[in-house]
Structures are given as C-alpha cells and as structure tokens.
N, C-alpha and C positions, 0 to 999 in steps of 0.2 A: 504494500500500500504506500509505503514511503516513496519508493521509486516512481510509482504511478503519479503521485502528487507532484513530485519534483519534475517529472518529464512532461506531464500533460496539464497540470493545474498549478502552475508555479505560485500563484498568488491566492490559493484557496485557504480559507480559515480552517479547513479540515486538518491541515498540517502547517501551522503557523511558521513564519520566517524568523520572528524575533528569537534570539537564542534562549531566553528563559522559558518562553512558552513552548518552543520546540523541545527543549530538554525535558519538560514535564510530560509532553506527549510521548517522547522516546522512552522516558522512565516507565510510563504506564504500559507501553508496548513490550518493554523488556520484562516488566512484572508479569504480564500475561504469558509470555513465552517461557519464562524460567520458573514461575511459581504457580500462578493462578491456573492456567491450562494444565500444567504438569500435575497439579493436585486434583483437579476436578475430572479431567478426561479419563484417567484410569478407573475412577469409580462409576462414571456415567456411561462412557462409550465402550471401553474395553470389554466389559461383560456382555455387551450386545453382539460384538463381532468376534470375540475370541473366547477361549476357555478359561475365563477368570470369574471369580465370585466377588460379589460386593461384601466387604468386610467392615467391621467396626473401625479398624484402623483407617481404611479408605474413607469412611464417613467423617472421621475425625479430621483428616486432611482437607476434605471439602469444607468443613466448618471453619477450619483454620484459614483457608484461602479466602473465604467470604468475610471472616473477621478482619483480615488484613485489608481487604478492599474497603470494608466499612470504615476502618481507621483512616485510610487515605481520603475517602470522601469527607469524613468529619474534619480532618485537619485542613483540607483545602477549602471547605466551606462553599463549594460550588455545586451546581446542579449536574454537571457532567464529570467524567473521570479526570479531565485535565483542565477544566475551566468552566465558564458559564455558557459555553457554546459547544456544539458537537464537534468532535475531532475523530481522526482515524483510530485513536485509542479506544473510543467507545465501541467502534465496530468490532475490534478484536476481543473485547471483554463481553460482548453482548450475547453470545450464543451458548455459553458454557453451562449455565445453571438455570435455564428458564423453567424447567419442570421441577426444580427444587423449591421447597417452601422457604421463601425468603423473609417471612414475617419476623424472624429473630434478628434480622439485619435491616433495620428500618431505612437507613440511607441507601443501601443497595436496592431495596424494594422501591423506594422513591425514585431512584435513578432509572430502574426498569420502566416504571410507570410513566415517567417524564419522557423517556425515549419513545415509548409506544404512542403516547398522546401527541407529541410534537413532530414525530417523524413516522406516521403510520405506514407510508409506502415502504420505507426502509425496513420497518419492523416486519411487514408482511413478507419481505424477501427472506429474512432470517427465520421467520416463523414457518415458512414453507419447508425449509430444511429440517426444522425441529419436528414437524409433523411426520416427515419421512423417518426420522430417527425413532420416534414413538412407534411408528408402524413396525420398524425393524425389531424394536424391543418386544412388541407383542407377537411378532412373527419372525423369529430369528432366522437369518439367512443361513443356508447350508454352506459352510466354509470348509468342509472336510477335504475338498479338492485342492485347497490353497496350501502352499508350502511357504509359510511366512518365515523370514530369516530369524526372528526371535520371539514372536508371539505364538503361544500354543494355540492351534486351531481347534475349534469345537468340532467334535464328531457328530455326524448326523444322528438324530434320534432313531431308534429301532423299534418304536412302539407299533 
C-alpha cells in the first residue's frame, strides 16, 4: 500500500508526507505486520485452513493484541489508528478481528464502528472477504491435497 500511494497518489492523506504523520502510519503498519496480525491470524485463520486448534493461549494472544491496539488508540486520542482521518494503517488493521467480540475494547469497537459509518463502501469490500472466511469456517475446504512447506494440512473428513 505504501508503494501504491507513493507511485500513484503522491499527495493522498491516506499516506501523509509530513515525517511525523508518516512515521505514525508506518508504526501502525509495522505493528500490524509484526504483532497484531501475527497474534490474531493464527487463532482466527489458521484453524480454518490448516490442522490447528484454537487454544486458550491463542485467545490470550488475540486479547493481548487488541489490548495493545486499544492502548494506542487511547494514547493518540484520535478516531483512527494514526490520526483523525483514515490512512492506509486503518486498512491493514481492519480485517483481522471483525467477528471477535470487541465490547471489552471500547476504543477498538468505536474505531470499527466509525470506519463502517464513515466509509461504508470500503467496509463492504472488506466485509465481503470476511463473509467468505465465515463460509470457509462453516464449510472447511479440503486441503488434504496441499503440501504446504510448514503448515500441517487438515485431512479430509471420512464420515
């Protein structure tokens, strides 16, 4: 997303040019890549596609990631992840925990609700993908033919 903004939308507020604002967006993108997504995806996505179980430790990591995001939102005091307007940092953070009960994280909950209300078209794009993921969770795909280099593949049911 950073490259696309630099290449095709040089003056977009989605990826601000001022060093301080850009640093905050970059921080939130790095937070997503190194911690948020890394904590949430193994609990939410991996059990759908691979032979993993959801565990208490995995749930603890999800809650920890959401707590950290809650802290960032509280400290910043803004309505979006990196300021008072939407940035590419919000796109990266937006699809990970949609089906998770966020009521214990009031600022994260408010952030999601603000995003949905102010950018319904963008929300619909992400929500379409979430509906597909929900469908896969209810109807796990047969991945037994896949030879993944490090994730154990789920064997087809023999019922």
